[in-house]
N, C-alpha and C positions, 0 to 999 in steps of 0.2 A: 349394697352390697356389704355385709359385714367383715372388715377386714382385720376386726379383733384378734388377736392371736396368731396373726399372719407373720409368715418369717422369710416368706419365699416366691418371687415370681414365675412358675412355669411357665414358660415360653413355645409354642406349637406354631409351626407355621413352612413357611418357603424361604426363597433366595432375600424375599421382601422384607420376612421378617428378623432371618439369620444375618441382617448387615450384609449382604455380601458386595464387594466391592468397594467400601468404605476404607478401606485399610491397602488396598494393593500398591497405593502409591508410595505409602511409608512402608512397607516390607519393603518396596523394590529400592527405596532410598531416590526416588524421581518424584518429579510435580507432579500434580492432580493432572495438568495438560500433556502432558510427557506420556502417561502412562493411561490418558487416554487416546494419543496417538497410536500406539502400539494395539492397545485393544480393537480398533478400528480397522487397522494393516492385516490383524489374526481373523477378524470380520471376512474383510477382501480374501482374505486366502483361504477362506471358507472354512478355517477352525474351530469347533466349538467351544464354548465358552466353560465346561467342566478342563478341557487342557490348559485355558490359561490361569484355569485354578490350581492343580497342580503344577503348574509352571511356578508360579506365586509360593505356593505352598514348598517347595523345593529351595527356590533362593530365599526362603526362611527361613530353610533348615528344621520346616516345622510336619508332623504327619496331615492329613488332608483335615482329621477330625481335629488338631490344635489348629489350623488354621479358621477352618469355621467357628469355633468356640473364642479368637483373637477380634477375627470380624466381627461376631456379636456384640462384644466390649461396644462398640459403637450404634447399634441399633435401638430404632427407639424402643423397641422392649426392656433395653438396658437402662435405658434415660425414664422409662417411665417406674422401672422399678427403681431407680434411686430416688424420683422423686415419692414415691412412695413410702422410701425408706425399709425397702424388702430386697433382701441377696437374690439378684438373677440368674436362674438355669436358666441355660440356651437345648431346646430340644427340636429347634428348627433344622431343618437343612435344605441346601440349595435344592431345586426340582422337586421340591416333595407334595406328592398327591393328597388328596384330604385323606384318602384309607390307610395310607401310608401313617398319617400325624396319631388317626387310632389307633394303628397296630402300637404304635410308642407309647399311646398313655395307657392301652392294657398293659405291656412290659409292663411299664414306670407303676402301676400301681400292684399288678401280681409280683413282684418281686420286691415289693417294699422301699421304691426309691419315692416313690411319689406319698402323702400323707393331706388328707382332707384336713386336717386340722391347724395344720401347718401354711398349708401351699396351696395360694390363689394362682389358677390355672388360667392360661390368656392363650387362644389362638386366633391366630394372625389368618383370616379367612384368603385362603388363594383363587386362582382361576378354575373355572371346572377342566378343561380340556388336559388331565393326567389320569395317569391310570398307574396302580402299584402290581411292579413283578417281581418278579423272584431269579437272581443268578446260581445256575446250576454248577457254575465256574466256582463260585465263593458261596459253596454247601447250604446255600437259602439265602444268600444275604438278601433284602428286603431293597427294590431299587421302583424308583417310581420315574416314569415316562412323561414326558413335556412333549406334546403330539405338537407339530408344526409342518408349515412347506416345505421346510429347508430341508427336512429329514424326516423320509416315510420308509418305517418299518411294517413287516408282514403283521407283528400282533395288531396296528395299527386297525387294521381291517376289521376285527372284532368289533370296534368302538365307531357307530353314527352318534349326530347327534340328542337322538333318543336314549341311546345307552349309555353317554359320557353324563348325561343330568340326574339318569337314576343312579349310577354309581356315584355323583357327585351330592347329592342331599341324602342318600341313603345313610353318606359316609358323615355328613354336617351332622345327620341327626340321631345317629348313633353316639359320636361325641358327647354329644349333648346330654343324652337320654345315660349313656356313662357316667356323666359327670353328677348326674342328679339321682341319682341311684348310690353313688356312690359317697353324697354329702362333702361334694368339691362345693367351693365357689369358683365360679366361673365368669371370663365372657368371650364371645366369638365377635371380633372386629373385624370388618371386611379392609384388609390393606389395598384391594380396588374399587372405585367409583362401582355401589351397589348395579348400578346399571349395565356391568359389565359381568356382569355375574350369575345374570338371570335373563331367561326371555323377555326381548322386548317386542312389543308390538310394529308389525312390519310399519306399521302408518308411523312411528316415533321418527322425531329427528338423533336419536343414540346409536340408532345402526343396531346391530342384532347380531351376537356371537352364534345364536345358534339358530342360523339363518336357514336350518333345512328341516328345522321343526315344522310341521305342518300347525297354522293359527287354530285350528280349532280341537287341536290333537285334543283325543278322550281325557287323558290323563294330566293338562298340561296344569289346570284348578288344584289339584291333588298337589303336586310339585310346589306350585305359586304359593297354598297356602306353608305347605314347609318349610318352603323359603323365607317366609315371613316369618317361626317361628323361630328362626334361627337370629333373626336379624333382631328378635325380642329381647337375646339376650348379647346386643352389643350393648358397648359403652353409648355411641351416635353412629347410626348406620346411616348418616348424610354426611361424616367425614374419614377421610382415608389418607392415605401415605403421599398421595397426588394431589390432595386439597391444596395445599399449600405452594406449592410448583405450579399446579394451573392460575393459582389466583393471583400470582403476582406481572409483573407488565413486562413485556418479551425483553430481552437484554439489560434486566437487571439483576438478575440472578445466575449463579455459577450455571452451567449448560450440567444437564447428566452423566453419571457414568458413561463410560464406556460400550458395557454392555446393558445401556440404557435404564438402570436403577435409578432411582431419584438421588439426589447428593444428601449431604450429611443434614447441611441445614435440615431440609425436609422430614427428617428423622427428629429434630429437635421440635422442630411445631407441632408434628402428628403426637409426640411423648405431653410434649404441655398442653394441647386440644385434649388430650384423651386425660389427664390429670386434671385439669379443670373443672371436666363433665364427672367424672368421680369424686371429686369433693364435693361439688356445688347437689349431685344427689346426694351422697352422704349426710351433707349436713339438710 
């Protein structure tokens, strides 16, 4: 990867790249443990995470966008940019689906906000079960939907595992191809263990997030090749934001944040790992 002439690292992704939860306790003026207790009660009361984010942003007298940008300053993406001597610009949005990231990449480029000569593009690859929608109440504002068992919406019924895989990988392929065609230097780095991003053989010990897909599905080999092409543009496909946290001895590390995002020390380790790989590859 040629970093000559680069002045900015532009990060796309979801809450894991945006640094969600890392600053909440400081904004609220309480300890990390006290903040986690609040979040655990929030979950027990069946309140969604984004409502807590609204609460924190109001407490800090910030707009939601300002809250996201403040949180992103503690993210691994910001730490990596600092190590590379680059300005960090955050495009990551909590809950963002991959096709949402593609949309923001397109808009950034066609409005002249992104420059292939000065910008290093970094995509934190998120989980598959998300999709992009548009809010008619807010004049067509893009809204990513994270599918889960806790909350089911009518639009979810249009997405089974086959459709999810197709939408997810096509979006990642579009992101990659757009960067290539427009001469961007870029990385597409999984933020989760790669085993949680694609179909696993039913006999594997990894479990399968695409449990409904037939093991002999005719398109599975095609999508497997697409997924491998995406990983070819990662810094290290075997490293994720969870690598440090999963490798530590139980009881010797801080707990995760209240909504299960890794703590800041995991972001520190992830940035260091990515930086070392970039420098070693460059040399």
